[in-house]
C-alpha positions as CSV (number, residue, x, y, z in Angstrom):
1,M,0.0,0.0,0.0
2,A,1.0,1.6,-0.1
3,I,0.6,0.4,-2.6
4,K,0.2,1.2,-5.8
5,E,-3.1,0.7,-7.3
6,E,-2.2,-1.5,-9.7
7,N,-5.3,-3.2,-9.2
8,V,-7.8,-2.2,-11.8
9,H,-9.6,-4.1,-14.4
10,I,-10.1,-3.3,-18.1
11,Q,-13.7,-3.1,-18.8
12,R,-14.8,-5.7,-21.4
13,E,-15.8,-4.2,-24.7
14,N,-19.5,-3.6,-24.9
15,Q,-20.0,-4.6,-21.3
16,P,-23.0,-2.8,-19.9
17,S,-22.4,-0.7,-16.7
18,Y,-24.8,0.4,-14.1
19,G,-25.4,3.2,-11.7
20,G,-23.4,6.3,-10.9
21,V,-20.8,8.4,-12.7
22,D,-18.1,5.8,-12.2
23,S,-19.7,3.1,-14.2
24,G,-22.1,4.6,-16.6
25,I,-21.3,4.8,-20.3
26,T,-22.9,7.6,-22.2
27,D,-23.2,9.0,-25.7
28,E,-20.9,11.9,-26.4
29,N,-23.8,14.1,-27.4
30,E,-25.7,13.6,-24.2
31,V,-24.9,12.9,-20.6
32,K,-27.8,11.0,-19.0
33,D,-28.4,11.5,-15.3
34,S,-28.4,8.3,-13.3
35,V,-28.9,7.5,-9.7
36,D,-26.2,5.5,-7.9
37,L,-27.5,2.0,-7.1
38,L,-26.1,1.9,-3.6
39,E,-26.9,5.4,-2.5
40,A,-30.5,4.9,-3.7
41,T,-30.9,1.6,-1.8
42,I,-28.5,0.9,1.1
43,G,-26.5,4.1,1.4
44,G,-23.0,5.0,0.2
45,F,-21.3,3.4,3.2
46,G,-22.5,1.3,6.2
47,R,-21.8,-1.7,8.2
48,W,-22.2,-4.1,5.2
49,Q,-19.7,-2.0,3.1
50,C,-17.3,-1.7,6.0
51,Q,-17.2,-5.5,6.6
52,L,-16.8,-6.3,3.0
53,S,-14.2,-3.6,2.4
54,I,-12.1,-5.0,5.2
55,L,-12.4,-8.6,3.9
56,V,-11.3,-7.7,0.3
57,S,-8.6,-5.3,1.5
58,I,-6.8,-7.8,3.7
59,L,-6.4,-9.9,0.5
60,K,-3.6,-7.5,-0.1
61,I,-1.6,-9.2,2.7
62,P,-0.9,-12.4,0.7
63,I,-0.4,-10.3,-2.4
64,S,2.5,-8.5,-0.7
65,W,4.0,-11.8,0.3
66,I,4.2,-12.8,-3.3
67,Q,5.3,-9.5,-4.8
68,L,7.9,-8.6,-2.1
69,S,9.1,-12.0,-0.9
70,I,12.1,-11.7,-3.1
71,V,13.8,-9.8,-0.3
72,F,13.9,-13.1,1.7
73,L,14.0,-15.5,-1.1
74,A,17.1,-14.0,-2.6
75,P,18.8,-11.7,-0.1
76,P,22.4,-10.5,-0.6
77,T,24.5,-13.3,0.6
78,E,28.3,-13.6,1.1
79,F,29.9,-16.5,-0.7
80,W,33.3,-18.0,-1.6
81,C,34.7,-21.0,-3.5
82,A,34.3,-24.3,-1.7
83,P,37.6,-26.1,-0.9
84,P,38.6,-29.4,-2.4
85,K,38.9,-32.4,0.0
86,K,42.6,-31.7,0.6
87,F,41.8,-28.4,2.3
88,E,38.6,-29.3,4.1
89,G,40.4,-29.3,7.4
90,L,41.2,-25.6,7.2
91,S,39.0,-23.2,9.1
92,T,36.8,-21.0,7.0
93,R,38.8,-17.9,7.8
94,K,42.1,-19.5,6.8
95,W,40.6,-20.9,3.6
96,I,39.3,-17.5,2.6
97,D,42.7,-15.9,3.3
98,L,44.3,-18.6,1.1
99,I,42.0,-18.2,-1.9
100,S,42.1,-14.4,-1.6
101,S,45.9,-14.5,-1.9
102,G,46.4,-14.0,1.8
103,S,45.0,-10.4,1.8
104,N,42.6,-9.3,4.5
105,V,39.2,-9.4,2.9
106,T,36.9,-6.6,4.0
107,G,33.3,-5.8,3.1
108,K,31.0,-8.3,1.5
109,L,32.6,-11.6,0.3
110,H,31.8,-12.4,-3.3
111,I,34.6,-14.7,-4.5
112,C,34.0,-16.3,-7.9
113,E,37.6,-17.2,-8.7
114,M,40.5,-18.7,-6.7
115,P,44.2,-19.7,-7.3
116,N,44.9,-23.1,-8.5
117,V,45.7,-24.5,-5.0
118,L,46.3,-28.1,-6.2
119,D,49.2,-27.1,-8.3
120,S,51.7,-24.8,-6.5
121,R,53.7,-24.4,-9.8
122,N,50.6,-23.0,-11.5
123,T,49.7,-19.5,-10.2
124,S,46.8,-19.0,-12.6
125,I,43.4,-18.0,-11.3
126,V,40.6,-20.5,-12.0
127,P,36.8,-20.4,-11.5
128,C,35.4,-22.1,-8.4
129,Q,35.7,-25.8,-9.3
130,W,34.2,-27.4,-6.2
131,G,31.1,-25.3,-5.8
132,Y,30.5,-22.5,-3.3
133,E,30.1,-22.0,0.4
134,Y,27.8,-19.4,1.9
135,N,27.5,-17.2,5.0
136,T,24.3,-18.6,6.5
137,T,24.4,-16.5,9.7
138,Q,21.5,-14.3,8.7
139,V,19.6,-16.5,6.3
140,H,20.0,-20.3,6.7
141,S,18.8,-21.1,3.2
142,S,17.6,-19.2,0.1
143,I,17.1,-19.8,-3.6
144,I,20.6,-18.4,-4.0
145,T,22.3,-20.9,-1.6
146,E,20.2,-23.8,-2.8
147,W,20.7,-23.4,-6.5
148,D,24.1,-21.5,-6.5
149,L,22.7,-18.4,-8.1
150,V,26.0,-16.5,-7.9
151,C,28.8,-15.5,-10.3
152,D,27.8,-16.5,-13.8
153,R,24.4,-17.6,-12.6
154,K,23.7,-14.4,-10.7
155,I,21.5,-13.1,-13.6
156,L,19.0,-15.9,-12.7
157,A,18.6,-14.4,-9.2
158,D,18.1,-10.9,-10.8
159,I,15.4,-12.0,-13.3
160,T,13.4,-14.0,-10.7
161,Q,11.5,-10.8,-9.8
162,T,11.3,-9.7,-13.4
163,I,9.6,-12.9,-14.4
164,L,7.2,-12.6,-11.5
165,M,6.2,-9.1,-12.6
166,F,5.8,-10.3,-16.1
167,G,3.4,-12.9,-14.8
168,I,1.4,-10.2,-13.1
169,L,1.3,-8.2,-16.3
170,V,-0.1,-11.2,-18.2
171,G,-2.6,-11.9,-15.4
172,L,-4.0,-8.3,-15.7
173,T,-5.0,-9.0,-19.2
174,I,-6.8,-12.2,-18.3
175,F,-8.5,-11.7,-15.0
176,G,-9.9,-8.2,-15.7
177,P,-12.1,-9.3,-18.6
178,A,-12.8,-12.6,-16.7
179,A,-14.3,-10.6,-13.8
180,D,-16.5,-8.7,-16.2
181,R,-17.7,-11.8,-18.0
182,Y,-18.1,-14.3,-15.2
183,G,-18.5,-12.1,-12.2
184,R,-16.4,-10.7,-9.4
185,R,-17.1,-13.4,-6.9
186,K,-16.2,-16.4,-9.1
187,T,-13.1,-14.8,-10.4
188,L,-12.0,-13.8,-6.8
189,L,-12.6,-17.3,-5.4
190,L,-11.0,-19.1,-8.2
191,S,-7.9,-17.0,-8.3
192,T,-7.6,-17.2,-4.5
193,F,-7.7,-21.0,-4.6
194,L,-5.1,-21.1,-7.4
195,L,-2.9,-18.7,-5.5
196,V,-2.7,-21.2,-2.6
197,V,-2.2,-24.2,-4.9
198,F,0.6,-22.7,-7.0
199,G,2.2,-21.0,-4.0
200,I,2.6,-24.5,-2.4
201,L,3.8,-26.1,-5.6
202,S,6.4,-23.4,-6.3
203,T,7.8,-23.8,-2.8
204,L,8.2,-27.6,-3.3
205,S,10.0,-27.3,-6.6
206,P,13.1,-29.4,-6.6
207,F,15.0,-27.3,-9.2
208,Y,15.1,-23.7,-10.3
209,S,13.5,-23.9,-13.7
210,M,10.4,-25.6,-12.3
211,F,10.4,-23.0,-9.5
212,M,10.3,-20.1,-12.0
213,V,7.6,-21.7,-14.2
214,L,5.3,-22.3,-11.2
215,R,6.1,-18.9,-9.7
216,F,5.2,-17.3,-13.1
217,I,1.8,-19.0,-12.9
218,L,1.5,-17.9,-9.3
219,A,2.0,-14.3,-10.4
220,V,-0.6,-14.7,-13.1
221,V,-3.3,-15.9,-10.7
222,S,-2.3,-13.4,-8.1
223,S,-3.4,-10.7,-10.5
224,G,-6.9,-12.2,-10.3
225,V,-6.9,-11.5,-6.5
226,M,-5.4,-8.0,-7.0
227,V,-7.7,-6.8,-9.7
228,T,-11.0,-8.3,-8.4
229,S,-10.5,-7.4,-4.8
230,F,-10.0,-3.8,-5.8
231,V,-13.0,-3.7,-8.1
232,V,-15.2,-5.1,-5.4
233,C,-13.8,-2.5,-3.0
234,V,-14.8,0.3,-5.3
235,E,-18.2,-1.1,-6.4
236,I,-19.6,-1.6,-2.9
237,V,-19.2,2.0,-1.9
238,A,-20.6,5.3,-3.3
239,G,-20.2,9.0,-3.0
240,S,-17.2,10.5,-1.3
241,W,-16.2,7.0,0.0
242,R,-15.1,6.3,-3.6
243,T,-12.1,8.5,-2.8
244,T,-11.3,7.2,0.7
245,V,-11.8,3.5,0.5
246,P,-9.6,2.8,-2.6
247,I,-6.7,4.6,-0.8
248,L,-7.2,2.8,2.5
249,H,-7.4,-0.4,0.5
250,Q,-3.7,-0.3,0.1
251,I,-2.7,-0.3,3.8
252,P,-2.8,-4.1,4.3
253,F,-0.1,-4.4,1.5
254,G,2.5,-2.7,3.8
255,L,1.1,-4.5,6.8
256,G,1.7,-7.8,5.0
257,N,5.3,-6.8,4.3
258,A,5.8,-6.1,8.0
259,I,4.2,-9.5,9.0
260,M,6.5,-11.3,6.6
261,A,9.6,-9.6,8.0
262,V,8.7,-10.8,11.5
263,M,8.0,-14.3,10.4
264,A,11.2,-14.4,8.3
265,Y,13.2,-13.3,11.4
266,Y,12.1,-16.5,13.2
267,I,11.9,-18.8,10.1
268,R,15.2,-18.6,8.3
269,E,14.7,-21.5,5.9
270,W,13.1,-20.1,2.7
271,R,10.9,-23.2,2.0
272,H,9.6,-23.4,5.5
273,L,8.7,-19.7,5.4
274,Q,6.9,-19.9,2.1
275,L,4.9,-23.0,3.1
276,I,3.7,-21.2,6.3
277,L,2.8,-18.1,4.3
278,C,0.8,-20.3,1.9
279,G,-0.9,-22.1,4.8
280,I,-2.0,-18.7,6.2
281,S,-3.2,-17.7,2.7
282,A,-5.4,-20.9,2.6
283,L,-7.5,-19.3,5.3
284,Y,-8.9,-17.0,2.6
285,L,-10.7,-19.9,1.1
286,C,-13.4,-19.3,3.7
287,Y,-14.4,-16.3,1.5
288,Y,-16.6,-18.7,-0.3
289,W,-19.1,-18.2,2.5
290,L,-18.3,-14.5,3.3
291,V,-18.0,-12.6,0.0
292,P,-21.2,-12.0,-2.1
293,E,-21.3,-11.1,-5.7
294,S,-21.1,-7.4,-6.5
295,P,-24.7,-6.0,-6.8
296,R,-23.5,-3.5,-9.4
297,W,-22.2,-6.3,-11.7
298,L,-25.4,-8.3,-11.2
299,M,-27.5,-5.4,-12.3
300,A,-25.2,-4.6,-15.2
301,V,-25.6,-8.1,-16.6
302,G,-29.4,-8.2,-16.0
303,R,-29.5,-10.5,-13.0
304,K,-31.7,-8.1,-11.0
305,E,-33.3,-10.7,-8.7
306,E,-29.9,-11.9,-7.4
307,A,-28.9,-8.3,-6.9
308,I,-32.0,-7.5,-4.9
309,V,-31.4,-10.5,-2.6
310,I,-27.9,-9.3,-1.8
311,L,-29.1,-5.7,-1.4
312,E,-31.8,-6.7,1.0
313,N,-29.3,-8.6,3.2
314,A,-27.0,-5.5,3.1
315,A,-29.9,-3.2,4.0
316,K,-30.7,-5.4,7.0
317,M,-27.1,-5.2,8.2
318,N,-27.0,-1.4,7.6
319,G,-30.2,-0.9,9.6
320,I,-32.4,0.0,6.6
321,D,-35.8,-1.3,5.8
322,K,-35.2,-4.0,3.3
323,A,-38.8,-4.0,2.2
324,L,-38.2,-0.9,0.2
325,I,-35.2,-2.3,-1.8
326,R,-37.2,-4.0,-4.6
327,K,-39.2,-0.8,-5.2
328,K,-36.2,1.4,-5.3
329,V,-34.3,-0.9,-7.6
330,N,-37.2,-1.1,-10.0
331,E,-37.4,2.7,-10.1
332,L,-33.8,3.1,-11.3
333,N,-32.8,3.7,-14.9
334,F,-30.5,1.2,-16.7
335,I,-27.8,1.8,-19.2
336,D,-27.4,-1.2,-21.5
337,D,-25.7,-2.2,-24.7
338,E,-27.8,0.2,-26.8
339,C,-26.2,3.2,-25.1
340,I,-22.7,2.1,-26.0
341,D,-21.6,3.7,-29.3
342,N,-17.9,3.6,-28.8
343,K,-15.5,0.7,-29.1
344,I,-13.1,1.2,-26.3
345,S,-9.5,-0.1,-26.4
346,L,-6.2,0.7,-24.8
347,M,-5.3,3.0,-27.7
348,T,-8.4,5.0,-27.3
349,V,-6.7,7.1,-24.7
350,F,-4.6,8.7,-27.4
351,K,-7.7,9.5,-29.5
352,T,-7.6,13.3,-29.3
353,S,-4.9,15.9,-28.7
354,E,-5.8,16.5,-25.0
355,L,-6.2,12.8,-24.3
356,K,-2.9,12.2,-26.0
357,R,-1.2,14.9,-23.9
358,R,-2.6,13.6,-20.6
359,S,-1.8,10.0,-21.6
360,I,1.8,10.6,-22.4
361,Y,2.5,12.3,-19.1
362,L,0.6,9.6,-17.1
363,C,2.1,6.7,-19.0
364,L,5.6,8.0,-18.2
365,K,4.6,8.7,-14.6
366,W,3.2,5.2,-14.0
367,F,6.2,3.5,-15.7
368,F,8.7,5.4,-13.5
369,N,6.5,4.8,-10.5
370,G,6.8,1.0,-11.1
371,V,10.6,1.2,-11.2
372,V,10.8,3.3,-8.0
373,F,8.1,1.6,-5.9
374,Y,9.1,-2.0,-6.4
375,G,12.8,-1.3,-6.9
376,F,13.2,0.7,-3.7
377,Y,11.0,-1.7,-1.7
378,Q,13.3,-4.6,-2.8
379,Y,16.6,-2.7,-2.4
380,A,15.7,-1.4,1.0
381,G,16.6,-4.8,2.5
382,Q,20.2,-4.2,1.5
383,L,20.5,-0.8,3.2
384,N,21.1,-2.3,6.6
385,D,22.7,-5.5,8.0
386,N,19.5,-6.2,9.9
387,M,17.1,-6.5,6.9
388,Y,14.3,-7.8,9.1
389,L,14.2,-4.6,11.1
390,T,14.4,-2.4,8.0
391,I,11.7,-4.3,6.1
392,G,9.5,-4.4,9.2
393,I,9.6,-0.7,9.8
394,I,9.1,0.1,6.1
395,G,6.0,-2.1,6.1
396,L,4.5,-0.5,9.2
397,I,5.1,3.0,7.8
398,S,2.5,2.3,5.1
399,I,-0.3,2.4,7.8
400,P,0.1,6.1,8.7
401,G,1.0,6.8,5.1
402,G,-2.2,5.5,3.8
403,I,-4.3,7.3,6.4
404,I,-2.6,10.6,5.9
405,G,-2.7,10.2,2.2
406,A,-6.5,9.8,2.3
407,I,-6.7,13.0,4.2
408,I,-4.4,15.3,2.3
409,V,-5.6,14.4,-1.2
410,K,-9.0,15.8,0.0
411,K,-7.5,18.9,1.6
412,L,-4.6,19.9,-0.7
413,G,-5.6,18.3,-4.0
414,R,-4.3,15.5,-6.1
415,K,-1.4,17.3,-7.8
416,V,0.1,18.9,-4.7
417,S,-0.2,15.7,-2.7
418,I,1.4,13.5,-5.4
419,A,4.2,15.9,-6.3
420,A,5.1,16.6,-2.6
421,A,5.2,12.9,-1.8
422,N,7.4,12.3,-4.9
423,Y,9.8,15.1,-3.8
424,L,9.9,13.6,-0.3
425,T,10.8,10.2,-1.7
426,A,13.5,11.7,-3.9
427,A,15.1,13.7,-1.1
428,C,15.1,10.7,1.3
429,I,16.6,8.3,-1.2
430,F,19.2,10.8,-2.4
431,S,20.2,11.5,1.2
432,I,20.8,7.8,1.9
433,I,23.7,7.9,-0.6
434,F,25.8,10.1,1.7
435,I,25.3,8.1,4.9
436,P,27.9,5.3,5.5
437,Q,26.7,1.9,6.6
438,G,27.8,0.5,9.9
439,V,28.7,3.8,11.6
440,Y,25.5,4.4,13.5
441,Y,23.7,2.1,15.8
442,Q,21.5,-0.2,13.7
443,D,22.1,2.3,10.9
444,W,19.2,4.3,12.3
445,P,19.7,7.3,9.9
446,I,19.4,5.1,6.9
447,I,16.4,3.3,8.3
448,L,14.7,6.6,9.1
449,L,15.3,8.0,5.6
450,A,14.2,4.7,4.0
451,A,11.0,4.9,6.0
452,G,10.6,8.5,4.8
453,G,11.0,7.4,1.2
454,I,8.4,4.6,1.6
455,F,6.1,7.0,3.4
456,G,6.1,9.2,0.3
457,L,5.4,6.2,-1.9
458,T,2.5,5.2,0.3
459,I,0.9,8.6,-0.4
460,S,1.8,9.1,-4.0
461,S,0.9,5.7,-5.4
462,P,-2.7,5.3,-4.3
463,A,-3.3,9.0,-5.0
464,L,-1.9,8.6,-8.5
465,H,-4.5,5.8,-9.1
466,L,-7.3,8.0,-8.0
467,F,-6.0,11.0,-10.0
468,T,-5.6,9.0,-13.2
469,G,-9.2,7.8,-13.0
470,E,-10.4,11.4,-12.6
471,L,-8.5,12.6,-15.7
472,Y,-10.3,10.4,-18.1
473,P,-13.9,10.3,-19.3
474,T,-16.2,7.5,-18.1
475,I,-16.3,5.8,-21.4
476,M,-12.6,5.0,-21.3
477,R,-11.7,5.2,-17.6
478,N,-11.1,1.5,-17.1
479,A,-9.1,1.1,-20.3
480,A,-6.9,4.1,-19.3
481,L,-6.3,2.7,-15.8
482,G,-5.6,-0.7,-17.2
483,L,-3.0,0.6,-19.6
484,N,-1.2,2.6,-16.9
485,I,-1.2,-0.4,-14.5
486,M,0.5,-2.5,-17.2
487,L,3.2,0.2,-17.5
488,T,3.7,0.1,-13.8
489,K,4.4,-3.7,-14.1
490,L,6.8,-3.0,-17.0
491,G,8.7,-0.6,-14.7
492,A,8.6,-3.3,-11.9
493,M,10.2,-5.8,-14.4
494,I,13.1,-3.4,-15.0
495,A,13.7,-2.6,-11.3
496,P,15.5,-5.9,-10.3
497,L,17.9,-5.4,-13.2
498,L,18.6,-1.8,-12.0
499,I,19.3,-3.2,-8.5
500,G,21.7,-5.7,-10.1
501,L,23.9,-2.7,-11.0
502,S,24.7,-2.3,-7.3
503,S,27.5,-4.9,-7.9
504,I,29.2,-2.1,-9.9
505,S,28.4,0.6,-7.4
506,P,25.7,0.8,-4.7
507,I,25.2,4.4,-5.7
508,I,23.8,3.5,-9.2
509,P,20.4,2.1,-8.1
510,M,19.9,4.7,-5.3
511,A,20.7,7.7,-7.6
512,S,18.4,6.2,-10.2
513,F,15.5,5.8,-7.9
514,A,16.0,9.4,-6.5
515,A,16.2,10.9,-10.1
516,L,13.1,9.0,-11.3
517,S,11.1,10.1,-8.2
518,L,12.1,13.7,-9.1
519,V,11.0,13.2,-12.7
520,E,7.7,11.7,-11.4
521,A,7.0,14.9,-9.5
522,I,7.7,17.1,-12.5
523,L,5.4,15.0,-14.7
524,V,2.4,15.8,-12.5
525,H,2.7,19.6,-12.9
526,P,1.4,20.0,-16.5
527,L,-1.8,18.0,-15.6
528,P,-5.0,19.7,-14.5
529,E,-6.1,19.5,-10.9
530,T,-9.3,17.5,-10.3
531,L,-10.2,18.3,-6.7
532,D,-13.8,19.3,-6.0
533,T,-15.1,18.8,-9.5
534,M,-17.3,16.4,-11.3
535,L,-15.9,13.4,-13.2
536,P,-15.8,14.0,-17.0
537,E,-18.4,11.8,-18.7
538,T,-17.3,12.1,-22.4
539,V,-14.3,13.1,-24.5
540,R,-16.0,16.4,-25.2
541,D,-16.0,17.3,-21.5
542,I,-12.2,17.3,-21.4
543,E,-11.6,18.8,-24.9
544,D,-13.8,21.8,-24.2
545,D,-11.6,24.4,-22.7
546,T,-14.5,26.1,-21.0
547,T,-15.6,22.9,-19.3
548,S,-14.8,22.7,-15.6
549,L,-13.1,19.4,-15.2
550,I,-13.6,17.8,-11.9
551,S,-13.6,14.8,-9.6
552,H,-16.0,13.6,-7.0
C-alpha cells in the first residue's frame, strides 16, 4: 500500500455498466443523469460495506507476500569458493585468506575465482571448481544458496522478480475481462484457490526452472486476486467514499510486508517460510461463505433478482428497511448495450490531442512509479545489515502513510499531494547515498530515511491511481487505468535489473530511484487539478476548454 493501485480491471468491450458516474457509459452528445445504485438503496457506506471492504482489503496481505518476498528468497549473501577435500580441514577464515591471496578481505565476500591451489607451480586464477560456500548467519537457506545463483548464474537471481512481474502483467489482461464476463465473486474465489495451490507447488519445486515456471503461474493468478478485490472494494461504496476506500485499501499491503519480516526473522529457511505463508493464505478460502457477488455487476448483466437479494441482506445489516429495496431498484434507470456507441480499447486514450497529452504524461509517470516503488522496496533490504528490522519498519510506515494520504488528497488536492510525496521520496533516497553503513547504531539514519521514502510512496501511489481515473472520461476510464497499471508492471520488471547494477556501485540504483522520483513529481505539474469537481463523462468534456473538469 501503499501500494500502488495497480489493481484495476479493463472493462470488457460492450460490457454494460450500471449506476453512478463511475460506471455509466454515455453517448458523447448527451450525458444522462443516473442515480447511484447503492446510494438509492442501502447508502454509500454502512456496516455491510465496512465489513466487505475489510475482507477484500486484507487480501492485499498475501499479495504483498508474493510481490515482495524476493527480499527473503534471494537476499544479498556472502559466498566464496568451496575447498577441495585436501583443504577441508582448514578453518573458513584460513581458507578464505588462502584463496584471496592472503590479503585481508573486507566488506561483502563475493569470491568467484581462486588460485589453482592443487598445483603450486601454476599460479593461474581459475573459477570455483568445487562449488560454493555461503555465510548462513542471517539466512539459513535461500534460492541463492540452494541453486548457486551466484557469479555467472547471478543473472538468474536478478530476473526472478522480473519474471514474477511479467506474470502479473499477463494476469492483468486475463482476469480483468474474466471478472467482467463471469463475475467478481467467481473470479476472486478461483484466483484465491489457485494462488494457494501454486504457492505451495512453487515452494516444493526441486529445481530452479520448475520453481520459476510455477512462480510465473502464481504471479498470473495473483493478478486475479489483486484486480478483483480492488474492483469489489470500489463497487460496494458510493459518494465520497469512492475516494477514501480505494486509498485505505492499500494499507494491508504494507502490513503484510511487516508481518512477513517478523516471520522471516524466526523462520530462516526459505521453503519453511513460504509454506507457512501459503498455509495462512489458505484461510482466505473461507471467503466462499463470506463474500457475495457485486450488486453492481449483477445489475449490469441483467441479474436483477440476485442483486435484490444481496441488497436486501445488506440493507438489514445497515439498519435500513429491506422491504423498500425492490421498489427502489425497479425505479432506477438502466444503461445497456444500446447506449454504447464507442469501441473502447487501450489505444483509445490517445484519440484526441488533449487525451494524448494527458496519456503521455501519465504513462511515463506510471512507468517510473513502477521502477521506484518495487525497486526501492526490494533494495531497502540491502541498506542495513538487519534487513528484518528495515523491512518491518518500512512495512509498518504504510499504515500512517495510507491514512494521511487519504486526508491530504482531499485537503490539498491531487497534484500537490502526489508531487510533494514524490519530492519527499526523492530527497530521502538521495540523502541515503551520503550516509555510510555500519557507523551508527542499527544504521538508524538510513532506516529513518528509507522509511521516509516509503512514506512518500504510500501517499503518491494510491493518490496517482485516484488522480488518473479522474482525468479520463467515463467511457474509457477502465481502459486508461488498465494501460497505466500495465506500464507500472513493466517498470517493476526493470527494477531488479537496475538493482543488479549495485555490484558495480551501490550508488547507481539509489541515484536512479531518486532521479526518477524527481521526474515523477515534474510530470504531474502539467496535468489539471481534479479536486472538488465532477468526473468527465465524455471526451467532449475534457476537450472543451470552457468545461470545468472535476472529480468527486
